[in-house]
The first five atom37 places (N, CA, C, CB, O) and aatype in JSON, in Angstrom:
{
  "aatype": [12, 14, 11, 18, 19, 13, 0, 18, 8, 7, 7, 15, 12, 14, 6, 15, 6, 0, 6, 5, 0, 6, 19, 12, 0, 0, 17, 15, 15, 17, 18, 7, 6, 10, 7, 6, 15, 9, 19, 3, 7, 7, 2, 14, 16, 7, 0, 4, 11, 16, 19, 2, 7, 3, 7, 15, 19, 15, 3, 7, 7, 7, 15, 2, 14, 9, 15, 7, 18, 7, 10, 9, 2, 0, 0, 15, 10, 3, 6, 0, 19, 5, 0, 0, 11, 7, 4, 14, 9, 10, 3, 7, 7, 7, 15, 19, 6, 19, 0, 6, 0, 9, 3, 12],
  "atom_mask": [
    [1, 1, 1, 1, 1],
    [1, 1, 1, 1, 1],
    [1, 1, 1, 1, 1],
    [1, 1, 1, 1, 1],
    [1, 1, 1, 1, 1],
    [1, 1, 1, 1, 1],
    [1, 1, 1, 1, 1],
    [1, 1, 1, 1, 1],
    [1, 1, 1, 1, 1],
    [1, 1, 1, 0, 1],
    [1, 1, 1, 0, 1],
    [1, 1, 1, 1, 1],
    [1, 1, 1, 1, 1],
    [1, 1, 1, 1, 1],
    [1, 1, 1, 1, 1],
    [1, 1, 1, 1, 1],
    [1, 1, 1, 1, 1],
    [1, 1, 1, 1, 1],
    [1, 1, 1, 1, 1],
    [1, 1, 1, 1, 1],
    [1, 1, 1, 1, 1],
    [1, 1, 1, 1, 1],
    [1, 1, 1, 1, 1],
    [1, 1, 1, 1, 1],
    [1, 1, 1, 1, 1],
    [1, 1, 1, 1, 1],
    [1, 1, 1, 1, 1],
    [1, 1, 1, 1, 1],
    [1, 1, 1, 1, 1],
    [1, 1, 1, 1, 1],
    [1, 1, 1, 1, 1],
    [1, 1, 1, 0, 1],
    [1, 1, 1, 1, 1],
    [1, 1, 1, 1, 1],
    [1, 1, 1, 0, 1],
    [1, 1, 1, 1, 1],
    [1, 1, 1, 1, 1],
    [1, 1, 1, 1, 1],
    [1, 1, 1, 1, 1],
    [1, 1, 1, 1, 1],
    [1, 1, 1, 0, 1],
    [1, 1, 1, 0, 1],
    [1, 1, 1, 1, 1],
    [1, 1, 1, 1, 1],
    [1, 1, 1, 1, 1],
    [1, 1, 1, 0, 1],
    [1, 1, 1, 1, 1],
    [1, 1, 1, 1, 1],
    [1, 1, 1, 1, 1],
    [1, 1, 1, 1, 1],
    [1, 1, 1, 1, 1],
    [1, 1, 1, 1, 1],
    [1, 1, 1, 0, 1],
    [1, 1, 1, 1, 1],
    [1, 1, 1, 0, 1],
    [1, 1, 1, 1, 1],
    [1, 1, 1, 1, 1],
    [1, 1, 1, 1, 1],
    [1, 1, 1, 1, 1],
    [1, 1, 1, 0, 1],
    [1, 1, 1, 0, 1],
    [1, 1, 1, 0, 1],
    [1, 1, 1, 1, 1],
    [1, 1, 1, 1, 1],
    [1, 1, 1, 1, 1],
    [1, 1, 1, 1, 1],
    [1, 1, 1, 1, 1],
    [1, 1, 1, 0, 1],
    [1, 1, 1, 1, 1],
    [1, 1, 1, 0, 1],
    [1, 1, 1, 1, 1],
    [1, 1, 1, 1, 1],
    [1, 1, 1, 1, 1],
    [1, 1, 1, 1, 1],
    [1, 1, 1, 1, 1],
    [1, 1, 1, 1, 1],
    [1, 1, 1, 1, 1],
    [1, 1, 1, 1, 1],
    [1, 1, 1, 1, 1],
    [1, 1, 1, 1, 1],
    [1, 1, 1, 1, 1],
    [1, 1, 1, 1, 1],
    [1, 1, 1, 1, 1],
    [1, 1, 1, 1, 1],
    [1, 1, 1, 1, 1],
    [1, 1, 1, 0, 1],
    [1, 1, 1, 1, 1],
    [1, 1, 1, 1, 1],
    [1, 1, 1, 1, 1],
    [1, 1, 1, 1, 1],
    [1, 1, 1, 1, 1],
    [1, 1, 1, 0, 1],
    [1, 1, 1, 0, 1],
    [1, 1, 1, 0, 1],
    [1, 1, 1, 1, 1],
    [1, 1, 1, 1, 1],
    [1, 1, 1, 1, 1],
    [1, 1, 1, 1, 1],
    [1, 1, 1, 1, 1],
    [1, 1, 1, 1, 1],
    [1, 1, 1, 1, 1],
    [1, 1, 1, 1, 1],
    [1, 1, 1, 1, 1],
    [1, 1, 1, 1, 1]
  ],
  "atom_positions": [
    [[112.86, 116.96, 113.17], [112.07, 117.28, 111.84], [110.76, 116.74, 111.21], [112.86, 117.02, 110.95], [110.91, 115.64, 110.69]],
    [[109.49, 117.27, 111.13], [107.91, 116.46, 110.9], [108.52, 115.2, 110.0], [106.42, 117.6, 109.81], [109.65, 114.95, 109.58]],
    [[107.16, 114.46, 109.88], [107.27, 113.21, 109.24], [105.75, 113.68, 108.45], [107.41, 111.62, 110.38], [104.79, 114.43, 108.61]],
    [[106.22, 112.85, 107.64], [104.86, 113.02, 106.14], [104.45, 111.73, 105.81], [105.48, 113.72, 104.4], [105.42, 111.16, 105.3]],
    [[103.7, 111.18, 105.84], [102.72, 110.14, 105.21], [102.48, 110.18, 103.65], [101.34, 110.33, 105.86], [101.86, 111.21, 103.36]],
    [[102.66, 109.66, 102.92], [102.55, 109.52, 101.42], [101.53, 108.19, 101.51], [104.21, 109.26, 100.5], [101.79, 107.06, 101.92]],
    [[100.55, 108.62, 101.11], [99.24, 107.66, 100.62], [99.08, 107.32, 99.51], [98.06, 108.1, 100.78], [98.3, 107.97, 98.83]],
    [[99.61, 106.45, 99.08], [99.45, 106.19, 97.38], [98.03, 105.84, 96.84], [100.39, 104.86, 96.9], [97.62, 104.92, 97.55]],
    [[97.16, 106.14, 95.98], [95.73, 105.7, 95.39], [95.99, 105.57, 93.69], [94.4, 107.03, 95.79], [96.69, 106.11, 92.84]],
    [[95.07, 104.62, 93.75], [95.54, 104.42, 92.12], [96.41, 103.57, 91.6], [0.0, 0.0, 0.0], [96.91, 102.64, 92.23]],
    [[96.65, 103.86, 90.36], [98.23, 103.75, 89.73], [97.52, 102.39, 88.89], [0.0, 0.0, 0.0], [96.33, 102.08, 88.92]],
    [[98.44, 101.79, 88.27], [98.28, 100.74, 86.88], [99.13, 99.97, 87.43], [98.69, 101.2, 85.2], [100.18, 100.52, 87.77]],
    [[98.99, 98.48, 87.71], [100.33, 97.52, 87.49], [100.43, 97.19, 86.09], [100.29, 96.06, 88.33], [99.56, 97.19, 85.22]],
    [[102.04, 96.82, 86.02], [102.82, 96.43, 84.86], [102.26, 95.18, 84.42], [104.31, 96.31, 85.14], [102.26, 94.35, 85.33]],
    [[101.67, 94.67, 83.06], [101.75, 94.18, 82.19], [102.61, 92.71, 82.3], [102.11, 95.14, 81.47], [102.24, 91.6, 82.69]],
    [[103.86, 93.17, 81.81], [104.77, 92.3, 81.36], [105.74, 92.3, 82.51], [105.33, 92.66, 80.0], [105.58, 93.1, 83.43]],
    [[106.77, 91.45, 82.5], [108.12, 91.4, 83.28], [109.05, 92.61, 83.13], [108.92, 90.18, 82.82], [109.64, 93.12, 84.09]],
    [[109.15, 93.1, 81.63], [109.93, 94.22, 81.33], [109.23, 95.29, 82.41], [109.87, 94.65, 79.63], [109.66, 95.76, 83.46]],
    [[107.8, 95.5, 81.57], [107.57, 96.85, 82.37], [107.71, 96.54, 84.25], [105.74, 97.47, 81.87], [108.28, 97.27, 85.06]],
    [[107.25, 95.69, 84.42], [107.74, 95.7, 86.14], [108.75, 96.04, 86.48], [107.81, 94.6, 86.85], [108.85, 96.62, 87.56]],
    [[109.91, 95.8, 85.64], [111.52, 95.68, 86.07], [111.19, 97.92, 85.96], [113.15, 94.38, 84.29], [111.16, 98.83, 86.79]],
    [[111.01, 97.8, 84.45], [110.89, 99.17, 84.66], [110.55, 100.49, 85.77], [110.28, 99.2, 84.01], [111.13, 101.52, 86.1]],
    [[108.88, 99.6, 86.25], [108.39, 100.37, 86.8], [109.28, 100.14, 88.56], [106.76, 100.15, 86.49], [109.49, 101.0, 89.41]],
    [[109.58, 98.81, 88.57], [110.63, 99.27, 89.88], [112.29, 99.89, 89.71], [110.85, 97.81, 90.77], [113.03, 100.24, 90.63]],
    [[112.49, 99.9, 88.66], [113.68, 100.84, 88.69], [113.21, 102.52, 88.7], [114.64, 100.49, 87.27], [114.07, 103.35, 88.98]],
    [[111.93, 102.92, 88.4], [111.39, 104.03, 88.36], [111.48, 104.34, 90.17], [109.86, 103.91, 87.52], [111.81, 105.44, 90.62]],
    [[111.14, 103.21, 90.99], [110.92, 103.57, 92.38], [112.17, 103.95, 92.93], [110.32, 102.49, 93.17], [112.49, 104.97, 93.54]],
    [[113.12, 102.48, 92.49], [114.59, 102.39, 92.92], [114.97, 104.3, 92.95], [115.71, 101.24, 91.5], [115.26, 105.02, 93.91]],
    [[114.83, 104.62, 91.6], [115.46, 105.79, 91.44], [115.12, 107.04, 92.53], [115.13, 106.15, 90.08], [115.83, 107.74, 93.26]],
    [[113.69, 106.96, 92.28], [112.81, 108.11, 92.8], [113.54, 108.07, 94.89], [110.5, 107.48, 92.44], [114.11, 108.99, 95.47]],
    [[113.18, 106.64, 95.47], [114.26, 106.22, 96.64], [115.3, 106.71, 96.41], [114.59, 104.87, 96.87], [115.67, 107.34, 97.39]],
    [[115.93, 106.75, 95.66], [117.49, 107.16, 95.78], [117.78, 108.72, 96.16], [0.0, 0.0, 0.0], [118.5, 109.21, 97.03]],
    [[116.62, 109.55, 94.79], [116.26, 110.91, 95.46], [115.91, 111.11, 96.81], [115.25, 111.43, 94.88], [116.6, 111.81, 97.56]],
    [[115.1, 110.66, 97.08], [114.7, 110.91, 98.58], [115.62, 110.78, 99.62], [113.7, 110.07, 98.97], [115.48, 111.4, 100.68]],
    [[116.87, 109.75, 99.33], [117.62, 109.52, 100.33], [117.23, 109.37, 101.72], [0.0, 0.0, 0.0], [116.26, 108.74, 102.14]],
    [[118.15, 110.06, 102.44], [117.83, 109.81, 103.64], [116.79, 110.3, 104.6], [118.69, 109.93, 104.04], [116.72, 110.13, 105.81]],
    [[116.05, 110.94, 103.82], [114.75, 111.81, 104.16], [113.25, 110.3, 104.03], [114.59, 113.51, 102.52], [112.07, 110.45, 104.36]],
    [[113.82, 109.19, 103.55], [113.04, 108.71, 104.05], [113.17, 107.68, 105.27], [112.56, 108.41, 103.18], [114.2, 107.18, 105.72]],
    [[112.08, 107.51, 105.62], [111.91, 106.77, 107.33], [111.22, 105.4, 107.24], [110.78, 107.8, 108.52], [111.49, 104.5, 108.03]],
    [[110.32, 105.28, 106.27], [109.66, 104.12, 105.74], [109.58, 104.05, 104.79], [108.69, 103.84, 105.99], [108.93, 104.98, 104.33]],
    [[110.08, 103.06, 103.77], [109.99, 103.74, 102.4], [108.3, 102.69, 101.99], [0.0, 0.0, 0.0], [107.86, 102.72, 100.84]],
    [[107.64, 101.93, 102.99], [106.23, 101.56, 102.71], [106.78, 100.2, 102.11], [0.0, 0.0, 0.0], [107.84, 99.57, 102.07]],
    [[105.17, 100.07, 101.55], [104.88, 99.41, 101.05], [103.69, 98.98, 100.13], [105.13, 99.09, 101.64], [102.79, 99.12, 100.95]],
    [[103.17, 98.62, 99.18], [101.9, 98.69, 98.52], [100.96, 97.55, 99.13], [102.11, 98.53, 96.94], [101.41, 96.41, 99.27]],
    [[99.56, 97.89, 99.52], [98.54, 97.47, 100.31], [97.74, 96.67, 99.29], [97.77, 98.64, 101.04], [97.49, 96.95, 98.12]],
    [[97.43, 95.65, 100.0], [96.36, 94.84, 99.57], [94.77, 94.87, 99.83], [0.0, 0.0, 0.0], [94.18, 95.95, 99.83]],
    [[94.07, 93.62, 100.08], [92.69, 93.41, 99.83], [92.6, 94.34, 101.28], [92.0, 91.59, 99.66], [93.33, 94.1, 102.24]],
    [[91.22, 95.84, 101.28], [90.93, 96.41, 102.5], [89.54, 96.88, 103.1], [91.65, 97.36, 102.48], [89.19, 97.82, 102.39]],
    [[88.83, 96.72, 103.85], [87.72, 97.39, 103.93], [87.83, 98.82, 105.28], [86.58, 96.13, 104.21], [88.71, 99.38, 105.93]],
    [[86.49, 98.85, 105.13], [86.16, 100.21, 105.9], [85.05, 100.05, 107.35], [85.36, 101.28, 104.66], [83.88, 99.7, 107.46]],
    [[85.64, 100.31, 107.88], [85.02, 100.36, 109.63], [84.7, 101.84, 109.68], [86.34, 99.91, 111.12], [85.43, 102.83, 109.77]],
    [[83.25, 101.68, 109.57], [82.3, 102.99, 109.61], [81.84, 103.04, 111.13], [80.85, 102.88, 108.48], [81.64, 102.06, 111.85]],
    [[81.71, 104.57, 111.52], [81.43, 104.6, 113.03], [80.29, 103.74, 113.45], [0.0, 0.0, 0.0], [80.15, 103.49, 114.65]],
    [[79.47, 103.25, 112.54], [78.4, 102.66, 113.69], [78.65, 101.05, 113.55], [76.53, 103.11, 113.32], [77.89, 100.12, 113.82]],
    [[80.1, 101.02, 112.99], [80.48, 99.61, 113.26], [79.99, 98.48, 112.07], [0.0, 0.0, 0.0], [79.97, 97.25, 112.22]],
    [[79.67, 99.15, 111.0], [79.07, 98.19, 109.89], [80.46, 98.43, 109.17], [77.44, 98.68, 108.95], [81.03, 99.51, 109.26]],
    [[81.06, 97.18, 108.33], [82.11, 97.26, 107.61], [81.34, 97.06, 105.88], [83.28, 96.04, 108.23], [80.45, 96.38, 105.36]],
    [[82.46, 98.22, 105.44], [82.22, 97.93, 103.67], [83.94, 97.2, 102.99], [81.8, 100.04, 102.66], [85.09, 97.4, 103.39]],
    [[83.46, 96.4, 101.95], [84.6, 96.24, 101.4], [85.13, 97.21, 100.28], [84.54, 95.07, 101.0], [84.35, 97.97, 99.71]],
    [[86.45, 97.18, 99.96], [86.96, 98.01, 98.88], [88.06, 99.1, 99.34], [0.0, 0.0, 0.0], [89.05, 99.55, 98.76]],
    [[87.45, 99.38, 100.71], [88.45, 100.98, 100.69], [87.4, 101.96, 100.58], [0.0, 0.0, 0.0], [87.57, 102.47, 101.69]],
    [[86.5, 102.56, 100.1], [85.34, 103.62, 99.38], [86.19, 104.23, 98.37], [0.0, 0.0, 0.0], [87.35, 103.89, 98.16]],
    [[85.37, 105.38, 97.57], [85.69, 105.86, 96.44], [87.25, 105.48, 96.27], [85.34, 107.34, 96.39], [87.7, 104.61, 95.53]],
    [[87.86, 106.19, 97.0], [89.73, 106.08, 96.22], [90.42, 105.48, 97.23], [90.76, 107.76, 95.84], [90.97, 106.1, 98.14]],
    [[90.4, 103.82, 97.07], [91.05, 102.92, 98.3], [92.82, 103.48, 98.38], [90.9, 100.88, 97.82], [93.29, 104.34, 97.64]],
    [[93.34, 102.98, 99.12], [94.93, 103.36, 99.49], [95.43, 102.28, 98.79], [95.49, 103.4, 101.19], [94.87, 101.19, 98.76]],
    [[96.61, 102.59, 98.13], [97.38, 101.44, 97.29], [98.52, 101.35, 97.23], [97.22, 101.36, 96.12], [99.22, 100.91, 96.32]],
    [[98.98, 102.06, 98.88], [100.42, 101.64, 99.36], [100.33, 103.13, 100.11], [0.0, 0.0, 0.0], [99.46, 103.99, 100.16]],
    [[101.9, 102.97, 100.74], [101.95, 104.46, 101.74], [103.42, 104.13, 101.82], [100.92, 104.62, 103.55], [104.06, 103.07, 101.81]],
    [[103.78, 105.55, 101.91], [105.29, 105.83, 102.72], [105.24, 106.91, 104.11], [0.0, 0.0, 0.0], [104.31, 107.35, 104.78]],
    [[106.74, 107.08, 104.19], [106.53, 108.02, 105.19], [107.88, 108.32, 105.52], [105.67, 107.56, 106.36], [108.7, 107.48, 105.89]],
    [[108.25, 110.38, 105.28], [109.6, 110.35, 104.89], [109.49, 112.0, 105.99], [110.07, 110.28, 102.77], [108.47, 112.56, 106.39]],
    [[110.89, 112.36, 106.18], [110.97, 113.42, 107.23], [110.95, 114.63, 106.13], [112.45, 113.33, 108.36], [111.55, 114.45, 105.07]],
    [[110.25, 115.87, 106.38], [110.69, 116.86, 105.52], [110.34, 118.26, 106.13], [110.07, 116.64, 104.13], [109.26, 118.33, 106.73]],
    [[111.05, 119.29, 106.06], [111.09, 120.44, 106.84], [109.8, 121.06, 106.89], [112.06, 121.35, 106.39], [109.39, 121.81, 107.78]],
    [[109.15, 120.68, 105.81], [107.28, 121.16, 105.79], [106.73, 120.52, 104.67], [106.83, 123.01, 105.54], [107.3, 119.86, 103.8]],
    [[105.55, 120.81, 104.82], [104.48, 120.46, 104.2], [104.81, 120.35, 102.61], [103.41, 121.44, 104.58], [104.69, 119.32, 101.95]],
    [[105.23, 121.55, 102.12], [105.49, 122.15, 100.95], [106.3, 121.03, 100.67], [106.06, 123.62, 100.88], [106.01, 119.96, 100.13]],
    [[107.57, 121.53, 101.21], [108.58, 120.57, 100.5], [108.35, 119.14, 100.44], [109.83, 120.68, 101.1], [108.84, 118.6, 99.44]],
    [[107.69, 118.32, 101.32], [107.15, 116.58, 101.15], [106.17, 116.72, 100.08], [106.28, 115.75, 102.67], [106.01, 115.63, 99.55]],
    [[105.53, 117.51, 99.62], [104.87, 117.73, 98.45], [105.29, 117.88, 97.04], [104.34, 118.61, 98.66], [104.66, 117.56, 96.04]],
    [[106.68, 118.52, 97.15], [107.43, 118.68, 96.32], [107.92, 117.44, 96.1], [108.21, 119.58, 96.56], [107.92, 117.07, 94.92]],
    [[108.36, 116.65, 96.96], [109.19, 115.3, 97.03], [108.03, 114.18, 96.31], [109.68, 114.83, 98.92], [108.31, 113.35, 95.44]],
    [[106.69, 114.4, 96.92], [105.92, 113.52, 95.99], [105.49, 113.97, 94.92], [104.93, 113.01, 96.46], [104.49, 113.44, 94.43]],
    [[105.99, 114.87, 94.39], [105.9, 115.19, 92.96], [106.65, 114.27, 92.12], [106.37, 116.54, 92.7], [105.99, 113.87, 91.16]],
    [[107.79, 113.84, 92.19], [108.52, 112.92, 92.03], [107.85, 111.3, 91.59], [0.0, 0.0, 0.0], [107.92, 110.67, 90.53]],
    [[107.16, 110.95, 92.98], [106.53, 109.46, 92.57], [106.35, 108.84, 91.61], [105.59, 109.26, 92.79], [105.43, 109.35, 90.97]],
    [[106.82, 107.81, 91.05], [106.27, 106.77, 89.93], [104.9, 106.86, 90.01], [106.7, 105.21, 90.11], [104.31, 107.26, 89.01]],
    [[104.32, 106.6, 90.93], [102.68, 106.21, 90.47], [101.74, 107.47, 89.43], [101.68, 106.04, 92.2], [100.7, 107.4, 88.77]],
    [[102.42, 108.24, 89.62], [101.99, 109.49, 88.63], [101.67, 109.07, 87.67], [102.86, 110.48, 88.25], [100.54, 109.0, 87.17]],
    [[103.07, 108.6, 87.16], [102.98, 107.93, 85.92], [102.23, 106.92, 85.59], [103.95, 107.56, 85.63], [102.4, 106.48, 84.46]],
    [[101.4, 106.4, 86.29], [100.45, 105.2, 85.9], [99.29, 106.2, 86.46], [0.0, 0.0, 0.0], [98.38, 105.47, 86.85]],
    [[99.09, 107.02, 86.58], [97.62, 107.63, 87.12], [97.1, 107.4, 87.96], [0.0, 0.0, 0.0], [95.88, 107.25, 88.01]],
    [[98.07, 107.29, 89.07], [97.87, 107.12, 90.18], [98.05, 108.36, 91.0], [0.0, 0.0, 0.0], [98.78, 109.15, 90.39]],
    [[97.74, 108.72, 91.9], [97.96, 109.97, 92.87], [98.49, 110.04, 94.29], [96.81, 110.52, 93.03], [98.12, 109.05, 94.92]],
    [[99.31, 110.95, 95.07], [99.55, 110.4, 96.24], [99.3, 111.68, 97.16], [101.0, 109.7, 96.31], [99.81, 112.79, 96.99]],
    [[98.45, 111.34, 98.11], [97.92, 111.98, 99.44], [99.25, 112.6, 100.56], [96.96, 110.63, 100.28], [99.97, 111.82, 101.19]],
    [[99.33, 113.45, 100.62], [100.58, 114.21, 101.33], [99.47, 114.47, 102.6], [101.43, 115.88, 100.38], [98.35, 114.96, 102.52]],
    [[100.34, 113.85, 104.04], [99.67, 114.59, 105.12], [100.65, 114.47, 106.32], [98.16, 113.98, 105.46], [101.17, 113.41, 106.63]],
    [[100.88, 115.84, 107.09], [101.63, 115.5, 108.33], [101.54, 114.18, 108.98], [101.28, 116.37, 109.27], [100.66, 113.51, 108.45]],
    [[102.26, 113.45, 110.14], [102.09, 112.69, 110.9], [102.19, 113.61, 111.88], [102.78, 111.62, 110.84], [103.06, 114.48, 111.77]],
    [[101.44, 113.61, 112.86], [101.75, 114.05, 113.92], [102.1, 113.66, 115.33], [101.13, 114.56, 113.91], [101.24, 113.03, 115.94]],
    [[102.97, 113.86, 115.79], [103.98, 113.19, 117.04], [102.47, 113.25, 118.25], [105.88, 114.58, 117.64], [101.4, 113.83, 118.1]],
    [[102.8, 112.67, 119.02], [101.66, 112.46, 119.97], [102.72, 112.4, 121.44], [100.59, 110.81, 119.54], [102.22, 112.23, 122.55]]
  ]
}
């Protein structure tokens, strides 16, 4: 079955412990919905740099830096996109980029 990368962009950080618990519960619930399709639940990302073709390095990951990732199995890109529509980062103003991971 094909694998799909979820690249998370943006999203807001919860400000209180109660908000943090609510967000974590939403992620846990979504992971529960994804079930065994999860290959790697991923993680949030920290500071980033971009290495350009000319060897120069820029800070910050460009105009839309990645804020986390995940990896799932799905029968098709459309099925993976449907799964991504339930991602809690969307409620925090973020987005999910979905791309097939090509086995080589």
